[in-house]
N, C-alpha and C positions, 0 to 999 in steps of 0.2 A: 227814536229815543225821546223826542219831545213829548209825543203822545203818551208814552209809558210813564214819564215823570209827571205829566199832567194828571193822569188817572191815579197815580200814587198820592199826589198832593191832594187831590179831591177826595179820595177815599180815606186818607189818614186824618182828615179833618174830624171825622166822626170819633176816631180813637182819642184825639186830643180833647174834643168836647166832653166825652164821657169821663176821661181822666180828670179834667178840670172840675167837672161837676162833682165827681167823687171826692176830690180833695177839699172842695168848698163845703160839701155836706158834712164830711168827717170833721173838718175843723170847726164848723159851727156847732154841731151837736156835742162834741167833746168840750168845746170852750164853755158852752152854756151848762153842761152837766158837771164841770170841774174835774174831768178825768185826767189821768196822766198822759204825757206825750210818749208814744211808743215808737219803736223802730218801724212798724208798719205805717204809722202816720207820716214819718219822715220819707219813707219810700214812696208812698202815694203822691206826696208833694213833689218829690224828686222826679218820678217817672212822668208826671204831668209836665214838668219843666223840660225834661229831656225830649219828650215827644214833640213838644212845642218848638224846640230848637231844630229837631229833625225836619219838622214842617217848614221852618224858616229856610233851611238849606235847600229843600226841594223847591220852595217858592222862588228863591234867588236864582236857582238854575233855570226855572221857567222864565223868569223875568229877563235874564240875559240871553237865553237861547231863542226866545220867542219874539213876537212882533211888538212887545210892550215897552221896550226900553228907549223909545224916542219921544222927545218933547218938541212940540211946535204949537203954533196958535190954533191949528185945526184940532189937535188933540185936546186942548183945554176947552174948546167950544163944544165938543161931543161928550156928553155925560158918561157914556159907557167907557170910552177910551180914557177919559180923565180918571174914572174910578180905578181901572186896571193899571194905568200908568202911575198914578200918584196916590189916590186916597187909600186904596187897599194896602199898598206897600207901607205907607207912613203909619196908618192906624195899626197894622200888624206889628211893625217894629216897636211902636210905643207899647202895645199890649205885651209883647214878649219881654221888653225891658221892665215893665211893671211886675210881671210874674217873677222874673229873675231877681229883681230887687226884693220882692216879698219873700222869696225863698231864702235869700241871703240874710235878710233881717231876722226872719224866724229862726234860722239856724244859729245865729249869734245870741238870741234871747235865752235867758236862763230858765225862767218859769214857764210851765206848761201852758198856762192861760195866755200869756203873751205870745207864745209860739202859735197857738191856735188862732188868736185874734189877728195877728199879722198875716198868717196864711189866708185866713178867711177874707179879709178886706182886700189885700193885694190881688189874690187870685180872682175874686169877684169882679174887681175893676177890670182886670185883664180879660176875663170872660166876656164882660159886657162890650168892651172894645172889639173883641173878636167877633161876637155875634153881629155887631153893627157893620163890620167891614167884610163879612163873608158875602160873596156874590150869590145870593140865594136865587133859585129859579123864579120866584114870584117878583123879584126885583129886576132881574136881567133875563130876558127870554131865552137866550142861548146857554145860560148856565144850567148845569144839571145837578141832581142830588148827589151824584157820585162822579 
């Protein structure tokens, strides 16, 4: 079960990244061109946020099912263990909170330009935090692309 959730969590990251990039690109291009906010724009932002929350649930399942949920002095001394035990979890929680706040603020904004601007900035900050805290294979030798 652990391995199945691990592969789902690892593979779903690509879906989340693509959806976030789509939402950011749409928000930026429509914000700068002064277009109206459509239901498709709302759905792109919503699906990005929903898949990000699904990714969170899978990650929390891995965290509590696997070997990562223990803290000790040895864990904090080892950069790989510290990354998986603390840094990855905290940065992802912050990123998900930023995206969720951005979606909520954009939803409550009346004008289209404000919706696009808020979506763009909050989702971009969330994406940057996510990119910094993904265990990329070039950063951690045992991490895979999927």
